[in-house]
C-alpha positions in Angstrom: 0.0 0.0 0.0 1.6 3.3 -1.0 2.0 6.0 1.7 0.1 9.3 1.6 2.9 11.3 -0.1 3.4 8.7 -2.8 -0.3 8.7 -3.5 -0.5 12.5 -3.6 2.5 12.9 -5.9 1.0 10.3 -8.2 -2.1 12.4 -8.4 -0.3 15.7 -8.9 1.8 14.1 -11.6 -1.2 13.0 -13.7 -1.3 14.7 -17.1 -3.4 17.8 -17.7 -5.1 16.0 -20.6 -6.2 13.2 -18.3 -7.5 15.5 -15.6 -9.3 17.7 -18.1 -11.9 15.0 -18.6 -12.2 14.1 -14.9 -11.3 16.8 -12.5 -12.0 20.3 -14.0 -14.0 22.5 -11.7 -17.2 23.8 -13.1 -18.0 27.5 -12.8 -20.8 26.7 -10.4 -18.2 25.1 -8.1 -15.8 28.0 -8.2 -17.1 29.9 -5.2 -16.9 26.7 -3.1 -13.4 26.1 -4.1 -12.4 29.7 -3.4 -14.0 29.6 0.1 -12.1 26.4 0.8 -8.8 27.7 -0.5 -9.0 30.7 1.9 -8.8 28.3 4.8 -5.8 26.4 6.1 -5.9 22.9 4.6 -6.1 19.8 6.7 -2.8 18.0 7.4 -3.7 15.1 5.1 -4.3 17.5 2.2 -1.3 19.8 2.7 1.5 19.9 0.1 5.3 19.9 0.9 6.8 23.3 -0.2 10.4 24.2 -0.7 11.7 27.8 -1.2 14.7 29.1 -3.0 16.1 32.6 -2.3 14.9 33.9 1.1 15.6 37.6 1.1 12.6 39.8 1.3 10.4 38.7 -1.6 11.2 35.1 -1.2 10.1 35.3 2.4 6.9 37.1 1.4 5.8 34.4 -1.1 6.7 31.6 1.3 4.6 33.2 4.0 1.6 33.4 1.7 2.1 29.8 0.6 1.9 28.5 4.2 -1.9 28.6 3.9 -1.7 25.7 1.5 1.2 23.6 2.6 4.1 23.0 4.9 7.5 24.6 4.4 9.8 21.6 4.5 13.0 23.0 2.9 14.8 26.3 2.3 17.7 27.1 0.0 19.9 30.2 0.0 23.5 30.8 -0.8 23.8 33.2 2.3 24.0 31.1 5.5 22.7 34.1 7.6 19.7 34.5 5.3 18.8 30.8 5.2 19.2 30.4 9.0 17.1 33.4 9.7 14.4 32.1 7.3 14.3 28.7 8.9 13.8 30.4 12.3 11.0 32.5 10.8 9.2 29.4 9.6 9.1 27.4 12.8 12.7 26.1 12.8 11.6 22.9 11.1 12.5 23.2 7.4 15.7 21.6 6.3 18.2 24.2 4.9 20.4 23.9 1.9 23.2 26.1 0.4 22.7 24.6 -3.1 19.1 24.4 -4.3 20.0 21.5 -6.6 20.5 19.2 -3.6 17.1 20.3 -2.3 15.4 19.4 -5.5 16.6 15.8 -5.1 14.0 15.3 -2.4 11.2 13.3 -3.8 8.7 14.4 -1.1 8.7 18.0 -2.3 5.5 18.9 -4.3 6.0 22.7 -4.8 9.0 25.0 -5.3 8.9 28.7 -4.8 11.7 30.8 -6.4 12.6 34.2 -5.0 16.2 34.3 -6.1 17.8 37.1 -8.2 16.7 37.5 -11.8 19.6 35.8 -13.5 18.7 32.6 -11.7 15.0 32.4 -12.4 15.1 30.4 -15.7 17.6 27.8 -14.6 15.9 27.2 -11.2 12.5 26.9 -12.8 13.8 24.4 -15.5 15.6 22.4 -12.8 12.5 22.3 -10.6 10.1 21.3 -13.5 12.5 18.5 -14.5 12.5 17.4 -10.9 8.7 17.0 -11.2 7.7 20.0 -9.1 5.0 22.6 -9.6 6.6 26.1 -9.5 5.9 29.6 -8.4 8.7 31.8 -9.8 9.3 35.5 -9.1 9.3 38.0 -11.9 10.9 38.9 -14.3 10.7 35.4 -15.7 13.9 35.6 -17.7 17.2 37.4 -18.1 17.1 37.0 -21.9 14.6 36.4 -24.7 16.2 33.1 -25.6 15.8 31.8 -22.1 12.0 32.1 -22.5 12.2 29.9 -25.6 14.0 27.2 -23.6 11.4 27.6 -20.8 8.5 27.2 -23.2 10.0 24.0 -24.6 10.8 22.5 -21.2 7.6 23.4 -19.4 5.5 22.7 -22.5 6.8 19.1 -22.5 6.0 18.6 -18.9 2.7 18.4 -17.0 3.8 21.0 -14.4 1.9 24.0 -13.2 3.8 27.3 -13.3 2.8 30.6 -11.8 4.9 33.8 -12.3 4.9 36.4 -9.5 3.4 39.2 -11.5 0.8 39.7 -8.8 -0.7 42.8 -10.3 -2.8 40.4 -12.4 -4.5 39.4 -9.1 -4.9 43.0 -7.9 -8.5 44.1 -8.4 -7.6 47.6 -9.6 -5.3 46.4 -12.4 -7.7 43.6 -13.3 -10.6 46.0 -13.5 -8.5 48.3 -15.8 -7.7 45.4 -18.2 -11.3 44.3 -18.3 -12.5 47.8 -19.1 -10.1 48.1 -21.9 -10.8 44.6 -23.3 -14.6 45.3 -23.2 -14.2 48.4 -25.2 -15.1 51.0 -22.5 -12.4 53.3 -23.9 -13.4 52.7 -27.4 -10.6 51.6 -29.7 -7.4 51.5 -27.7 -4.8 53.9 -29.2 -2.0 54.5 -26.7 -0.7 53.2 -23.4 2.0 54.9 -21.2 3.8 53.0 -18.5 5.8 55.1 -16.1 8.4 53.8 -13.7 10.8 55.4 -11.3 14.4 56.2 -12.4 17.2 53.8 -12.1 19.5 54.7 -9.2 23.1 55.7 -9.8 26.1 54.5 -7.8 29.8 53.7 -7.8 32.6 53.2 -8.1 32.2 50.6 -5.4 35.1 48.9 -3.6 35.8 45.2 -3.9 35.9 43.3 -0.6 36.7 39.8 0.8 33.8 37.4 0.3 32.1 36.9 3.7 32.5 33.4 5.1 28.7 32.9 5.2 28.2 33.8 1.5 28.8 31.5 -1.5 29.7 34.2 -4.0 30.6 31.7 -6.8 27.2 30.1 -6.6 25.4 33.4 -6.3 26.9 34.6 -9.6 25.6 31.5 -11.4 25.6 32.1 -15.2 27.0 35.6 -14.9 30.6 36.5 -15.4 33.0 35.6 -12.5 34.1 39.0 -11.0 35.6 40.1 -7.7 33.1 40.4 -4.9 31.4 43.8 -4.4 28.7 43.9 -1.8 26.5 46.2 -3.9 26.3 43.5 -6.6 24.3 41.2 -4.4 21.1 41.1 -2.4 18.6 43.9 -3.3 21.0 46.1 -5.4 21.7 43.4 -7.9 18.9 45.0 -9.9 21.1 47.9 -11.0 23.7 45.7 -12.7 23.1 44.6 -16.3 24.9 41.3 -15.6 22.1 40.1 -13.4 19.0 42.1 -14.3 17.6 44.9 -16.5 17.0 47.8 -14.1 13.6 49.4 -13.7 12.7 48.3 -17.2 12.5 44.6 -16.0 12.0 45.3 -12.3 8.8 47.4 -12.7 8.2 46.8 -16.4 7.6 43.1 -15.6 4.6 44.4 -13.7 3.3 47.5 -15.6 4.3 46.4 -19.1 2.7 43.0 -18.4 -0.6 44.7 -17.4 -0.4 47.0 -20.5 0.3 44.1 -22.8 -2.5 42.0 -21.2 -4.9 44.9 -22.1 -3.4 45.5 -25.6 -3.8 41.9 -26.5 -1.1 41.9 -29.2 2.7 41.6 -29.6 5.4 44.2 -30.4 6.7 44.7 -33.9 8.7 47.9 -33.6 10.9 49.2 -30.7 12.6 52.5 -30.4 14.5 53.0 -27.1 16.8 55.8 -25.9 18.9 56.1 -22.8 22.2 57.2 -21.3 24.4 54.2 -20.4 26.6 54.8 -17.4 30.3 54.0 -17.8 31.4 53.8 -14.1 34.0 51.2 -13.3 32.6 48.9 -10.6 29.4 50.9 -10.6 25.7 50.5 -11.5 25.4 50.1 -15.3 21.7 50.0 -16.2 20.2 52.7 -18.3 19.7 56.3 -17.1 17.1 58.7 -18.4 15.5 56.0 -20.4 12.4 55.9 -22.6 11.0 53.6 -25.2 8.2 53.6 -27.8 6.9 50.2 -28.7 4.4 49.6 -31.6 2.2 46.5 -31.6 0.9 44.5 -34.5 -2.7 45.8 -33.8 -1.6 49.4 -34.1 -1.5 50.3 -30.4 1.5 52.3 -29.2 3.1 51.7 -25.8 5.4 54.4 -24.3 7.7 53.6 -21.4 9.1 56.5 -19.4 11.2 56.9 -16.2 9.6 60.1 -15.1 6.1 61.2 -14.3 3.3 59.7 -12.3 4.2 56.0 -11.7 1.5 53.8 -13.2 -0.3 53.0 -16.5 -2.3 55.4 -18.6 -4.7 54.0 -21.2 -5.9 56.2 -24.0 -8.7 55.2 -26.3 -11.0 56.8 -28.9 -13.6 57.5 -26.2 -11.5 58.4 -23.2 -8.6 57.8 -20.8 -8.0 55.7 -17.7 -5.2 55.6 -15.2 -4.2 52.8 -12.8 -1.5 52.3 -10.3 -1.0 50.6 -6.9 -3.1 53.2 -5.2 -6.0 53.9 -7.5 -7.9 53.4 -10.7 -9.6 56.4 -12.2 -11.3 57.7 -15.4 -14.7 58.0 -17.0 -15.1 54.2 -17.5 -14.6 53.7 -13.8 -17.0 56.5 -12.9 -19.8 54.9 -15.0 -19.5 51.4 -13.5 -22.4 52.0 -11.1 -24.8 52.7 -14.0 -23.1 50.4 -16.5 -21.5 47.4 -14.6 -19.2 44.9 -16.2 -20.9 41.6 -17.3 -18.3 39.6 -15.6 -20.1 36.3 -15.8 -19.8 36.6 -19.6 -16.2 37.8 -19.7 -13.2 35.9 -18.4 -9.7 36.7 -19.5 -8.7 33.2 -18.5 -10.8 30.1 -18.2 -10.1 29.8 -14.5 -9.0 32.8 -12.6 -9.6 34.9 -9.4 -13.0 36.4 -10.1 -14.6 34.3 -7.4 -12.2 35.4 -4.8 -12.7 38.5 -2.6 -11.3 41.6 -4.3 -7.9 42.5 -3.0 -5.6 45.4 -3.8 -2.0 46.2 -2.8 1.0 44.0 -2.9 0.6 41.8 0.2 -3.1 41.3 -0.2 -3.0 40.7 -3.9 -0.4 38.0 -3.5 -2.9 36.1 -1.3 -5.1 35.8 -4.4 -2.1 35.2 -6.7 -0.8 32.4 -4.5 -4.4 31.1 -4.1 -4.8 30.9 -7.9 -1.5 28.9 -8.1 -2.6 26.3 -5.6 -6.1 26.2 -7.2 -4.4 25.4 -10.5 -2.3 22.7 -8.9 -5.5 21.0 -7.8 -7.3 21.4 -11.1 -4.2 21.2 -13.4 -5.3 24.3 -15.2 -3.4 27.3 -16.6 -2.5 30.0 -14.0 -3.4 33.6 -14.3 0.3 34.5 -14.8 1.1 31.6 -17.1 4.6 31.0 -18.6 3.8 32.0 -22.2 2.3 35.4 -21.3 5.1 36.1 -18.9 7.8 35.1 -21.4 6.1 37.6 -23.8 5.9 40.4 -21.2 9.5 39.9 -20.1 10.5 39.8 -23.8 9.0 43.2 -24.4 11.1 44.6 -21.5 14.2 43.0 -23.0 13.4 44.4 -26.4 13.3 47.9 -25.0 16.6 47.4 -23.2 18.3 46.0 -26.3 17.1 49.0 -28.4 18.5 51.3 -25.7 21.9 49.6 -25.6 22.2 49.6 -29.4 20.9 53.2 -29.6 18.6 52.7 -32.5 15.1 51.5 -33.6 14.5 47.8 -34.1 12.0 45.7 -36.1 10.8 42.5 -34.4 9.1 39.4 -35.7 6.9 38.2 -32.8 6.2 34.9 -34.5 9.8 33.8 -35.1 11.0 35.8 -32.1 14.0 37.4 -33.9 14.9 40.9 -35.1 14.2 41.4 -38.8 17.3 41.6 -40.9 19.5 42.6 -38.0 22.3 40.2 -37.2 23.8 42.5 -34.6 20.6 42.9 -32.6 20.0 39.1 -32.7 23.3 38.6 -30.8 21.5 40.2 -27.8 18.8 37.5 -27.6 21.1 35.5 -25.4 24.2 36.0 -23.2 27.3 34.0 -22.7 26.8 31.7 -19.7 29.4 30.4 -17.3 30.1 26.7 -17.6 28.0 24.6 -15.3 25.2 27.2 -15.0 23.8 27.1 -18.5 20.1 27.5 -19.2 19.4 24.7 -21.5 
């Protein structure tokens, strides 16, 4: 007789095609499922969860996942961080320096990834190949070609993947997308996404690697360079070697929402920026902007100054949304002209039956709940891999245009630049041996 864990993992490993005929949740059952998923699950139902990367965001998503399972393992290259995380989660999880050793555990059902950007793709691929369902922080990729590898790997598996673009589960952003997609602005003409500016800094001093920190493992696929404290932990975002600055840090959120509403893919990109040249200093773009044209004629502008948020402009009006508000004539007229939500779902199975939540920590409750609902039903998550590869790709396209200093034409079907061999060299980066994304 198989034990409970073996039985549960056998169930979770069943193919989506098989479950489609037997276990899909009917719309009439959705409210019951939602109510159930808001409550802690009984011990016999709880999944075994492992988390990788336990600085701030990794801890946030791990805390939200505790409603649905038990945190049994934690991995982080910083001993201080992993020990503090273990203490925060009841001192019971087993801790690892190298996540790959953790993935060897057959009793783990779910993996959460909160590591720096340059690790996301490899960790997700490794976890999927180990048979785990995965929640991965944004941005999904470091390069466009990584997304193609992810698509191929995850597509051949039966694993459920949720990307941490939680604004899709925030009621304000979701409402804005629905209003656009239902034509409440008339024909959509233009969208403006505004982020903050990238910080400047440097030159920074090199330092001895702390004894509690595995710098070689932290660097992963990136070039092996002397240790500078400002390269790691939160400030990794401002180094091109590991991330893409605000364009990928905030763009993975705002551009994702904009593209969700636009419902098309980019074909032309024109980015401008000043690229810092400070030895041992932050090197992501300064004073950046980009104009992106989509196949359906919509124009997306990205700027690093102005009111942070997303402005939608259509033939019949405008609407603005950010993490504090959603406003505009379409919002004002909702009382007299409500949305027919029962007839309109952006995805087949999403968060419409859950209580409306807004703001990062509350929205992640719904986002994590959607992930675990989809683990149960084997359906596509609200931040599925394909949409998030495409959103991250748009961020990368803008950064590539900025770095080249010229407009680019993009073929979204073939996912290559049109007649531009130089630009196509930016679709991937050289990867250190042993850390390749393949």
